[in-house]
N, C-alpha and C positions, 0 to 999 in steps of 0.2 A: 535585498535583506537576507540576512543569514538566520536560519531557524534551527534550533537544536531541541529535540524532543526530550522530555524528562522521563526518568525512571524507565519503564518497560514500554515505552511509546516508540512508534516507527512512522517516519515520513516516507510516503510512498507516492511516486508519480505513476498514475494509471497509464497502462498501454492500451491505446485504442484498437479495437478490433476492425478488420476491413469492412468498409461500408457497402460492398457488393456480395452477392452470393457466388458460389462456383459457377452457376448458370449465367451470371452477368446482371442479375436483378438488383437494383439499388434499393438498399434498405433505408427507409425514412427515418429521421432523428427520433420521432415520437414512438416508434415500436423497437428501437434498438435496445438491447440489454445493456445494464451497467457492466462495465469492465470488471473482470475478477482477477486480472493479472497486473502486476506493476513492478517498477523498478525502485528499489530502496535508495532513497536520497540521504537519509540520516537516521541514526538510531540513538536512543537514550543510553545511559551508562548501565542500566539493568535494574531488575526489580529488587526490592529490599525484602530479605527473608524475615521470618518471625524472630530470629536471633539478631536481627539488625545488620547483617551482612549483605553486601550487593552481589547478587547472582547475575552474571553477564548474560546477554541475550544471545540466542543462537544464530540470528540473522546479522548480516553486516551490510554495510554501505556497499552498493554495486549489485547485490543479489537481486534476482528476479523471483518474485514470489506469487503464490496463489493465495487469494484471501476471500473470506466469506463475502457473499454477494452485497448484503446490506451492513456490513461492519464498518466501523470507523466514522470519522467526522470529516466531511468534505471542507476544505479551505482553499482560498484564492490568495496566492502570494505572486505579486507583480504580473497579474493577468494570466497566471498559469494554475491549473487545477491540481490539487494534491489531496492526499488522504492521510489522517493521522490514525494509526491502528494501535491497538494493544497487541502484544506479541501473541496472546491467545487467538486473535482473529486471523492470524497467519495459518493457512492449512498446509502448505508444502512450499519447498524451494524448488525451482525448475532449473534444469541444466542449460 
């Protein structure tokens, strides 16, 4: 299924963090924190300004982003977990 976010929404595939610590301790699923980093899969065309013009988004497909911990809406597409975020939920781009 192909998904295209609307307006200033961004479709992100969360990047899972390692499930073991540096010392080799396995972290159980129940205490693992939600990921805050992901790869941008698709973006909307941009937000609409007060004057009715489309303002393009700063992020683009393929970017790796850091986003707020509890931001966005979790969705499931073909048994894969994704997040739909507002551009405002994106905190930074990573290199």
